[in-house]
C-alpha positions, 0 to 999 in steps of 0.5 A: 559928610563929603561936604566942601565946608566953604559951601555946606550949611553948618546948621544943617549938619548940626541938625543931622548929627543930632541923630548920629546915635540912631541905630543903623541897618544894612541890607543882607547881601547888599543893595543888589537885593533892593535893585532886584526887587525894584526891577521885578516890580517894574517887569510885573508892570510891563515896564520896558528897561533900556540899557546902555542908553545914556541920555545926552539931550532932552527937547521938550514942550508942554506935554511932549518930550524927546530924549536923545541917547548914545548910539542914535537912540531916541525916545518920546513921552508925554512926561519925564522923570529925571533921577540922575545924580546932582553931579550929572545935572551940574556937569551939563552932561545932559543938554536941555532945549529950550535951556532950563532957567530957574531950575538950572540955577537951582541945580547949581545950588545943590551940594554934591560931595566927592568920595573915594571908596576902598574895598580891601579883602584880607586873608584874616581879620587882623583888626580883631587882634586889637578889639573883637568889636571893631566897627568904625575907625575914625582917624587922622590918616590920609585915608581917615575912615574905615569900617568892618562888616560887624556884626557879620563875620567878614575879612572885608575892610572898607575905607572912605575918603570924602570931600575936597581931599577926595577931589584932589585925588580924582586923577590918581591911579588905583595902584597909588591909591592902594598904597596910600590906603595900606600906609594908612592902615599900617599906621593905624594898626602898627603893621608893616605895609609889606605885611599888609600887602601880603595879607591882601587877597582882593581889592576894589577902589571906586572913585565916584568922581570918575564914574561917568554916570554919577560924578560924585558922592552923596548930596549935602545941604548948602545955604541955597539947598532949601530954595533950590529943592523947592524949585526942583520939586516943581515940574518944568512946563508940567512935563519934566519932573526931578526926583532923587536923594539930592532934592528929597525933603526927607530927614535922612539927607544923602541916603537911599532912604531919601531917594526912595522917599523922593520917588514915592512923593 
């Protein structure tokens, strides 16, 4: 769940795990299909999309908002919907003028996890030698969680390190993280690290804490989340609105589904 157990609501996690056996689905060819669909919908509605325009300051009054972005870009509107991650909101990357009050406290009451994701492509699906139906692997290794692309045929293996253990490695370089991943796989499959290195064809490591426009992983419920979400679902001066998976009341906490549901609501 990527959660810091000193902050997480255990009862909320218990409720979530009741549905752990539910069937899960993947979008064929990845979430880019969903992004492309949303972009096409926006363009059909003559929506303007501005790239490389990270907002760093928002000035507002009832019925009027001015947003200041990098490269001296400025945008104005009568209303604003903010869908950045809880990590960005909590970091103070975006300044509000006047400063938020109850909403600022609520933002800090949200849970937002840390995660490092490992995408390793090998010459062969060596894991099939152990079990043709290898899907998820939950282990006690330093990189504990792995999964294949089952039922799709793929030489890609995905590793997952979440929570406080991921936070400890926020500044660790990719080369070091890769070696940690290979050592974990070596222990799991009883294959020498050098052999795994030889088998490796491509890799990508994504440290979501270091992503400047994300700063973390998925949300999780803390003891204060329910009250915080109720506050954030109320607009500021009927002018600034918040949306996203971190403040969704959907049952699917921390998912793309809850993000979409939040935007719809």
